[in-house]
Structure formats: C-alpha cells, structure tokens
N, C-alpha and C positions, 0 to 999 in steps of 0.2 A: 681336449682338455690337457694342462699340462698336470703331471701327477708326482705326487714326491713317493719311489714305491723305498716302503721300508724293507720289507724280506716277501721271500714267495713261503708256499707251505704247501707241499704234497700229500698227499692224501691219500687212502687206499684205494683202486680202480683208476689210477695216473689223473687224479682232477688237483689242478694245480688254482691256490689261489694267491691272490694277492693282499696283501697289507696296506693301504695305501692312505695316502693324506691328498686333498683336493683346494681347489680355495672353498668349499662350500662347504666341506663337513667329511672324516673320516670313512674309509671305504674297505670291506671287505670282500672281497668280487671272484670269480673266476679269475685266472690271469691267461691270455692264449700270445704268450711270451715266452721266451724261452727258460724253463723251469726252476734251472740255476741264475739266473737273472741277476746282478748283483743291485743294489740297495741306490736310487739315483734317482734323477727327474725325467722322466718319460714323455712325452706326447701319444695321448694313449685316445681308441676311439672307441665310443662305448654301443653295446647292444643290448636289450633285453628282451631275452628268446622266451617269455613268455603272453601271450595275448591278452589285450587289456580289455577289461570286462567290468564295465562301468560301475558302481557300488559294492561291486566281489573283491578288485584288486586295487581299483583305481577309482577316488574319492576327491569329490571337489574339498581345496585347502586350506585350512582354517587361516590362512596369512598370506601373502603376497610376498614371498623370499623365499630364494635358489636354497634346498639344502638339499645334503645326503647325510645318511645318518643308521646305525645299526637299529634293530628291533629282535627282539626274541627271536623270532620267525623270520628272520633274510633282511632286506634293505629297505628304507624311505629314501625314493626318488623326489623330491617336489619339483615344480620347472611347471611353462604355461606349453599349453596344447593346441596345436594349431593340427585342423587337416589333412592330407594331401589327397587320400583318394577315397573309394568308399569304403574302402576296407582294411585301412591305414588311417597313419594318424605321423606325425614328430611333437614330441617331448622337445621343448627347450629346454638346456641345462645348463641355466649360466654363460650359453653363447654355444655351447655343445648341441648339436639337433644330431637327437638321436630317434629313427625309425621305428611306428612302434606298428605291431599287428591287431586291427579290433577283434573282438570277439563277437561284436554286434557292434550294429547305428549307437554314435551318440546322442544322448540327447540336444534337444535343443536348447542356442545356447551356450554349450559347454565351450566349443570354440574359442582361442583366446584367454583363457580363465585358463585358474591355478591351479594342478590338480598334485594329488598325494599318489604315487604307486607305489605297491607296497612287494616286493618280489623276493622269491627264494632266492641268497648269492650266489649260488652254484647256477644261475639263471639270466644273473647278468655279466658281462662281459668285459673286460677292458683286455683291447688289440693293441699292444706299443707298436710305432710306426715313427719313424725318419723322413723328415722332410730335406 
C-alpha cells in the first residue's frame, strides 16, 4: 500500500513508530524501515503480529468499507476476510493483502465478510520497500 510518511518517532527500547496517512485513513504503527526515514511516499507491506481471535480482537464490521483508524488502545483495521489455510487467513485491506494467524477456527460463514481487527499499534508493522 502506498503511504505518506509524515514522521517517525523513536521510543525508549528501540521501537520506532511511523505516523502516516493511507488512502483509507491515518495510522501510527511500528516502522520497520530506517528510523530516520524522511517524510514522503513509500510503498509498504503490512503485518499484524497478533493472532486473530474471533469476538475478542476481531468482530464483524458494522459497514462494508475499508478503514484504518486510531483507537484509544491501538488501531482499527477494517477489510474483507478470506481463509488460506487451517490456521491462517488473509485480510484484504483495500487491495493490500495481510496474512493473519488464527487463534482458533473461524465461525461458519465468516469467510468473505467484512471484519474489524483491533490491534496494538506496536503489533501492526509497516515494512517499506522499493519496486
């Protein structure tokens, strides 16, 4: 996904956060590029380093639209869910595919539906890359 990096923020312990804008909302997430990266446009791959647990950190979305947004306890990622294997799934986030690990089986009928994933900002990572 193409992001507009506004700034990076170095936290104690070596964690670096990216403050960025995306086509579907603002994000503050772990930055896995150069800590002193300059503001600008970057292609970024996304990871979510938290298992998807149905009705715990993952819920049916109230509407069918892509969304990224801040929450008091982290981030909200809204997209379409597809299963790729017994213990993994894919979140389609406006054309960007994010591989997800599952904490348990998904309920019947959940594949192809819109979901909200709530994750800590430190567990959502952006990896910049060049084409």
